[in-house]
C-alpha positions, -999 to +999 in steps of 0.1 A: -139-526-173-124-503-200-087-505-206-067-474-205-066-472-243-105-477-247-126-445-241-163-437-235-172-413-263-204-393-267-214-383-303-238-355-311-250-351-346-285-345-360-276-364-393-280-402-390-257-409-420-228-387-404-233-406-372-229-440-389-196-426-407-183-415-373-191-446-356-175-467-384-144-446-382-142-451-344-147-488-348-118-490-372-093-474-348-069-503-343-063-521-310-092-503-293-128-510-283-142-476-275-177-474-261-198-452-283-231-435-274-250-417-303-272-389-299-291-367-324-302-338-304-287-317-276-315-328-252-306-364-256-269-353-253-277-334-220-295-365-206-266-387-214-241-362-197-264-362-167-267-400-164-231-410-176-196-401-176-176-398-209-139-394-218-146-373-249-174-356-268-178-354-307-201-326-314-212-316-350-211-277-358-248-279-373-273-291-349-305-278-366-321-253-343-289-245-326-252-245-334-227-269-318-208-241-303-239-229-284-242-264-270-205-265-261-206-231-243-237-242-224-223-274-210-189-256-202-208-230-183-225-259-163-192-274-155-184-300-180-146-305-185-146-332-207-127-326-240-150-317-270-140-323-307-161-300-329-170-315-363-174-292-392-186-296-427-157-278-441-126-260-431-139-226-417-116-204-396-147-185-382-162-218-371-130-229-354-126-196-336-162-196-324-154-232-313-124-220-293-144-193-276-171-217-267-146-243-253-139-268-279-106-287-275-099-294-312-116-297-346-120-321-373-133-313-409-157-342-418-141-346-453-108-353-433-124-378-411-105-412-410-097-436-382-061-423-380-071-386-378-099-395-352-075-416-331-048-390-330-072-361-322-090-380-294-057-390-279-042-354-281-075-338-268-077-363-238-041-357-229-042-320-231-075-321-208-054-340-183-028-314-185-054-287-181-069-305-150-035-308-134-027-271-140-059-261-126-053-283-094-020-265-091-034-231-095-063-238-071-038-246-044-021-211-047-029-183-025-024-158-053-051-151-079-037-164-112-051-163-148-035-177-181-040-158-211-036-173-246-016-158-276-046-134-283-044-123-246-079-139-240-083-156-205-083-194-208-075-207-173-079-192-140-081-204-103-110-198-077-091-167-063-091-150-096-127-158-101-137-144-066-120-111-076-142-110-108-173-108-087-165-070-086-173-070-124-203-095-125-226-114-102-214-146-119-178-150-109-171-178-135-187-156-162-160-152-191-169-116-196-162-106-159-128-126-161-119-108-191-128-074-177-107-080-146-077-090-169-081-058-187-083-038-154-053-054-141-032-051-173-040-014-176-036-005-140-008+002-117+016-025-103-001-022-070-040-019-073-070-021-049-097-045-061-125-056-039-110-041-009-078-060-015-045-044-021-030-064-049+006-065-062+005-078-099+031-098-119+026-105-157+049-132-170+053-142-206+057-178-215+077-191-245+046-202-264+033-166-266+009-171-237+012-150-205+003-154-169-012-129-146-005-133-109-020-111-081-008-114-048-028-100-020-003-076+002-031-059+022-020-074+056+017-067+046+010-031+039-011-026+069+017-039+091+041-016+074+017+014+080+011+002+116+048+001+122+053+035+107+026+051+129+042+035+159+077+049+151+061+083+144+043+082+177+077+070+197+095+098+179+069+124+190+068+111+226+107+114+227+104+151+220+073+160+239+059+157+274+036+130+277+013+150+300+011+184+284+022+176+248+045+205+248+081+201+234+105+187+260+141+192+268+152+170+240+132+189+214+146+221+228+182+207+225+176+197+190+160+231+181+193+248+195+215+227+175+195+233+143+198+270+148+236+269+155+242+250+123 
């Protein structure tokens, strides 16, 4: 059995020389005995993910026919929540942003690869993934539809209730485009909106780190109860001033009318 400090690591890199360097760097991490599985093609990595569980994935940016970001986006769409570190040949902001959009947890430039950097990045990525899972569990327990936006106002985390509302904008409720469209609809709309036959009261809260949280509370039944009470009160007021048999104004209505005329 692995100790809490020893992790199961899946490496995906089409360059055999690079995989040797990565494996050596992992082996040189002190006081650990990580179990490393090396794959050279996306198909082999997919097969490993189907057969085994891993604590973290190291994925190269260049994979021959496809880019690592495509592979990351694919497995994220299929439900893989394992943290993924994207390995790049050089520092490239465009590549890093593509990795963020695809679902990468962190990045390492291969020229900076060392046991110390790798150890720190693995630990931080796993810890962050555990916090994300905890947050998602909390969000899933809420009745409200909730979505967390990053500092660029892009959705990064949402609960099933929010995904369900996104079905209005796409057939795939987990589709990121549908989630983003729902976020835009909510941000630009009124405080109380009707989406998917639900009357929703929105709250947008800013966090200290620059992120924000959208919360949509279903107030349909509450508003319907208010409207029902208003209709009942209006009916009672009408019956108090009109004959229940003929519907004509009764003595009370006549007295009120005289009082108004005297005033």
